[in-house]
C-alpha positions as CSV (number, residue, x, y, z in Angstrom):
1,M,126.9,138.6,354.1
2,N,130.2,138.8,352.3
3,A,131.4,141.9,350.8
4,D,130.4,141.0,347.0
5,T,126.8,141.1,348.6
6,L,126.5,144.3,350.8
7,N,128.3,147.8,350.3
8,E,127.4,150.9,352.0
9,R,128.7,154.2,352.2
10,S,127.4,157.2,354.1
11,D,127.9,161.0,355.2
12,V,125.7,163.6,357.0
13,N,123.5,164.1,354.0
14,F,123.9,160.9,351.8
15,H,123.9,157.2,351.9
16,I,124.2,154.4,349.6
17,R,123.9,151.0,350.5
18,D,123.2,147.8,348.5
19,E,122.8,144.2,348.9
20,A,122.6,141.2,346.2
21,I,119.2,139.2,346.4
22,D,120.5,136.8,343.7
23,E,122.7,136.4,341.1
24,Q,120.7,138.4,338.5
25,T,118.7,140.9,341.3
26,H,120.1,143.7,343.1
27,V,118.8,146.4,345.7
28,I,120.2,149.7,345.9
29,E,119.5,151.8,349.1
30,L,119.7,155.7,348.6
31,G,119.2,157.9,351.5
32,G,119.1,161.7,352.2
33,E,119.9,164.1,349.4
34,V,120.5,162.3,346.2
35,D,121.7,165.4,343.9
36,F,124.4,166.5,341.4
37,H,127.0,166.3,344.2
38,T,126.0,162.7,345.0
39,A,124.3,161.2,342.1
40,P,127.6,160.1,340.3
41,E,128.5,157.9,342.8
42,F,124.6,156.2,342.8
43,K,125.7,156.2,338.8
44,D,128.9,154.4,339.2
45,R,127.7,151.9,341.4
46,M,124.6,150.8,339.3
47,V,126.4,150.9,336.1
48,Q,128.9,148.6,337.7
49,L,126.4,146.4,339.0
50,I,124.5,146.1,335.6
51,E,128.2,145.6,333.7
52,D,128.6,142.9,336.4
53,G,125.7,140.8,335.3
54,K,122.7,142.4,337.3
55,R,119.7,142.6,335.2
56,H,117.3,143.3,337.7
57,V,117.6,146.2,339.9
58,V,115.4,148.0,342.7
59,V,116.4,151.6,343.5
60,D,114.8,151.9,347.4
61,L,114.3,155.6,347.7
62,S,112.3,154.9,350.9
63,L,115.1,157.1,353.1
64,A,115.9,159.6,350.4
65,T,114.8,163.1,351.4
66,F,115.6,165.3,348.1
67,I,115.8,163.9,344.5
68,D,117.3,166.1,341.3
69,S,117.1,166.2,337.6
70,T,120.6,164.8,337.8
71,T,119.1,161.8,339.9
72,L,116.3,161.3,337.2
73,G,118.9,161.5,334.7
74,V,120.7,158.4,336.3
75,L,117.3,156.1,336.9
76,V,116.3,156.7,333.4
77,G,120.2,155.4,331.8
78,G,120.2,152.8,334.4
79,L,116.4,151.8,332.7
80,K,118.1,152.0,329.5
81,R,121.0,149.9,330.1
82,V,119.0,147.0,331.7
83,R,116.2,147.0,329.2
84,P,118.1,145.5,326.3
85,S,119.1,142.5,328.2
86,G,115.0,141.7,329.2
87,G,116.1,143.6,332.8
88,S,113.9,145.9,334.9
89,L,114.5,149.0,337.2
90,V,111.8,149.4,339.5
91,L,111.5,151.9,342.5
92,V,110.5,152.3,346.1
93,C,109.2,155.4,347.0
94,I,107.2,156.9,349.8
95,D,108.0,160.4,350.2
96,Q,105.4,162.7,348.6
97,N,107.6,165.2,347.3
98,I,109.9,162.5,345.4
99,Q,106.4,161.0,344.2
100,K,105.3,164.6,342.9
101,V,108.7,164.7,341.3
102,L,108.2,161.5,339.7
103,E,104.3,162.5,338.6
104,V,105.6,165.9,337.3
105,T,108.1,164.6,335.0
106,Q,105.8,161.8,334.3
107,L,108.3,159.0,335.2
108,D,105.8,157.6,337.4
109,R,104.7,156.1,334.0
110,T,108.0,154.9,332.9
111,F,108.6,153.2,336.0
112,S,107.0,150.5,338.2
113,I,106.8,152.4,341.7
114,H,106.3,150.5,344.6
115,S,105.6,151.3,348.7
116,S,108.3,149.0,350.1
117,R,111.3,147.2,349.1
118,Q,109.3,143.7,349.6
119,E,106.6,144.8,347.8
120,A,108.4,145.8,344.5
121,L,110.6,142.3,345.2
122,T,107.0,140.2,345.2
123,R,105.7,142.3,342.6
124,S,108.2,141.6,340.5
125,N,108.0,137.7,341.0
126,G,110.6,138.0,343.7
127,N,113.4,138.4,341.2
128,G,113.2,141.8,339.9
129,R,110.9,141.1,336.9
130,E,107.8,143.0,336.5
131,A,105.0,140.7,337.0
132,P,102.0,140.7,334.8
133,R,99.5,143.3,336.7
134,H,95.7,142.3,336.7
135,E,93.7,145.1,337.6
């Protein structure tokens, strides 16, 4: 991969890694504690990707151990940025505590939440677009 498709930064309690899937789809992986200290870096990266033309973003929280209200605000802000262009922002979340935060804030009704990155990409037609659900 070249420098345009993969970026990474980490420290003891936080890491951010992102990867281009295609011209319009991008995955941002967050790990550790995503809080008011680290969420601005996440926001800056996501805003830059969207401004660069990414319309479909998967935020992978599989390695995250904590998120706070600042992080929730960044997620909602990202969704508001991609929706006008017909884009999507979907989440990958397996941590029970983070899932509970999303439920309590009712953001589980706003975001499509998946148990794996592969599921998020597959269920969203492989390109970040949410596929119709047949239940």
